[in-house]
N, C-alpha and C positions, 0 to 999 in steps of 0.2 A: 852194255856197260852197266854193272851192278855195284851199288854202294851198300855194303852191309853196315848200316848205321841206323840209329833210331829214327823213326818217323815222327818224333815229337814236334819238330819244327813244322811239318806238314799239318799236323793237327792244330797247332796254334794259329797258323795262317788261315786255315779254314774256319776256325772258331772266330777269328777276328772279323770275318765277313758278316757274322751275325750281329756284331756290336757296332758296326760303322753304318750310319745311314747312307743309302744309295743316292739320295738326291734331295732337292729342296723344292717346295711348292710356291716360292715367291713369284709374284706377278712379273718380275723382271728377269726370271730365269730364261736363258736362251733356249730356242728350239733348234732341231737339226736344220742345217742349211739345205735349201732346196737343190743345191748343186751336188750333194752327196749321192753317189750312184747306188743302185740296188746291189746287195740287199741291206747295206749298212743303214740306209735311210729309214728302215723299219725298226731299228733298235731303239730301246728306251734310253734317255739321256741321264747320265749320273755325273757326279762331281768328285773332286779329290777329297781326301780326309780334311776335316776342319781342324785347323791349328788353333785359331782364336775364334770362339763363337761370336756370331753377330747379334746385335740387338734387334729383335723382331719389330716390324713396322707397327705403328699404332693406327695407321690410316689404311683402309682397304685400297689395294692397288699400288701401294708404295713399296719401296724396296727396303731391305734391312740396312742398318747403319753399322759401320765398323766391321770387324771380323776379317779373318784371313784364312785362305786355304793353305795346307801344308804342301810340301813337295813329294807327296806320296798318295797313291790311289790304290784302293782295294777293289778288285774286279772279279766277283764270282761269275762263273759261266751261267748261261741260260739253262734252266731246267728243261726236261723233256716237254712238260706242259706249256711252258712259255715259248719254246721253239715251235710247237704245233700251232699255238695261237697266232704267232707272228708270221709264220711262213707256210702254214697249211691252208686248207680250205676254210671258208668262213664257218664259224660256229653258229648254232641256232641263237635266237634272241636270248638275252640275259633273263634269268629267272626273277620274277617279281613276287614278293611275299603276299601282296594284296590281291593278286590276280588268281582266278580259278582256272584250272587246266583239266581238260578231259583226256581220257585214255588215248594214247598215241601221240599227243603233242610233245614237241621237243623243246628243251631250253638248254642254256649253258650256265654253268656255275663253277668258278674256280678253274677256268680254262678246260673244262670237261663237259661233254655233251650228255644229256640225260633224256630219257623218254618216260612219260607218265604211264604207269601200269593201270591206273584207274583215275576217276575224278579226284582232284586234290586241290587244296588251297592252304597256303601258309606252311607247308612242310618243306624244309630246306633239303635240296638234293644232296646225296652223299652222306647223310647222317648215319644210315644203317643199311644193311644188305637186304632188308625185307620190307622196306617202306614203299611209298608210292612211286619212287623214282628208280630207274635202272640206268647205269652208265652204258653208253653206246658209242660205237665208232662214228667218225664223221667222214666226209668225202676225202679226207687226206690220208685214209688208211687206218692202220691199227691204232686204237686209242691208248693213251698212256695208262700204265697200271695205277690202280687206286686201292689203297688199303681199306677203303670203306665199302667195297663191294665184294661179292662172292663170284667166283669163276667156276664154271663146270668144265668137265673134260673136253679138250679140243679148242676152248676159247683162247684167243691170243691177246697179249698186252705188250706195250712198249715200255722198257725200263732201262735207263741209263744208256740210251742209244741202241739197244738190242731188242729184238723181238723174241718173245717167249710164248710157248703153248702149254696150257695146263694139262697135266697128266691125269688128274682127277679133281674132284671138287676141292677148292681151296679158297681161303679168305684170310687176309691180313698177313700173308707170308710173302716177303719181297722175292721176286723171281730169281735174283742172282744168288740168294742165300738159302733157297729151299729146293728140296728134291721133288716137290710137287710140280715144278716147272721145268720145261726142256727148251733150250735155246733153238730157235728156228733158223736154219742156215739158208743163205741165198734169198732172203726176203728183200723186197724192194719198197716196202711201205715208207712213207716220208719219215725221215729221222731214224730209220732202222740201222743206218751205217754211221750214226754219230759216235764220236769218241766219248770216253767217260767224262763225268763232271770234273771240274777243276777250279782252281783259284789262281788268279794272276795278281801279282803285286808289282806296280810300276813306280819307280822312284826317279825324280829329277835331281841329279847331283850337279855340283858346280861345273863339271866338265863332261858329263855324259848322262845317259839314261840307263838304269838297271832294270831288267825284267827278271822276275822270279815266278815260275809257273809250276804248280804242284797239282797232280790229279788226286781225287778223293781216294782215301785208303780203302782197300778191299781185303777180304780174308782169303781170297784165292788170287793167283797170279793172272793178270790181265795183259793182253797184247800191248806193246808199246805204241803210243801215238806215232803217226808217220811224220807230221810236221806241225810247226806253229807259224803263225803269221801275225805281224803288227801292221795295221792299216791306218793311214793318215787321211782323213776325209774320204774314206772309202777306197783308197788306193794302197795296195800292198807296198810297203817301204822296207820291210825286213822279214826274214823267215829263217827257220832252222830245222834240222832233222835229228839233232843229237839229244837223246834223253837218257837220264840215269835212273835206275830203279832203286827206290828206297825200301829197305826191308827192316821191319821191327822184329828183332829176335826175341824169343822167349827163353828164359833161363831154365835149365833142366829141373823138372819137378814142379815148375810154376804152373798156376792155373790161368794161363793166358792163351790167346790165339794170335799167331803171327799175322801181320798185315803188310800189304804191299802198296806202293804207289810209284808214280813216275814224276820226274822233275826235269825242268829245263831252265837254264840260266843264260842270259845274253846281255851284252852291253851295246848301246847304240850311241852314235855321236849326237850332240845337241842339234845339229842341223837337220837330222832325220825327222825330228818331231816338233821342234820349236815353232815352225811355221804352220803347223796343223791346228785347225780349230777343234776337230774331234778325233779321237783315237779309239781304236777297238783292237782286241786280241782275238784270234781265231785258232782253234785246235782241230786237226784233221786226223782221222783214222784211215782205215782201208778204203772207204768209199769216197764219194765226191762231196758229201755234205760235211761242212765244218760246224763246230759248236762255237758260237761267239760269246763274248762278254757284252754287257751293255756298251753304249757309245759314251766314252768319257769326254766331257767338256774340258778342254786343255786350259785349266785355270791354275796350274801349279804356282804356288807362292803369291797369287793375286788376291786382291780384296774381294770379299764375298759379294759386295754390291756393285762390282765392276761389270 
């Protein structure tokens, strides 16, 4: 099912995710319930959009006063790096600026593993392609693509849920948009079958919940996702398989590039989610691995200090 209409809405929804804080660091902020099953119990906790800002506490350990959450939550999907960090093999110890490292030692920085090429101290990993640190794969398979490193012919990288192999030396060119990369078919590295990045917006209306899900725009047509799921406290309570393709047309003679995305819309009864403490959205492609959003604390319309 294709909708030949502008993808401006999709762009606005994705941009909104950058403007809405994902959570709060108050001492009274709730943590995931120990009763939530795998894998939802690994997800970071976020909160609905703030309708009325709270007054920050003046005493350490206290909660904010006043403030209220809206009946709307913005849920960007986990990135490839976050997915590997949460569900893959353990990364090496975190890089410390004050510590000296000898050649061969490994550290992690920004959810990426690095290996020291020589003795180094104070040089941040990932700043350039020729420094003391080189990005490496971890035990969970192919490492996520990094714009900060160079790849030689044959090296592989994970990008937007797909595995790519470099055809020749390349640096700074995203795999999905560069001829220097070739997609590797039939790979089984962790996350290689993830669907594309997406943004979910969840609204609590007086008589229902509304879900709007939109994948990130791409300059080439991508396969439609296979299904979406909504989970309440780690248990699937709703799912769907219908997706519409959004196409941004270019006017004849214009200097623009058409782009594509996929969207899904659903309505759920209040009883589906009102009793849940935590909510998550999952998107699945061809493989068994789904790409989740963070774990939403169900505080629609509630006071922030509640």
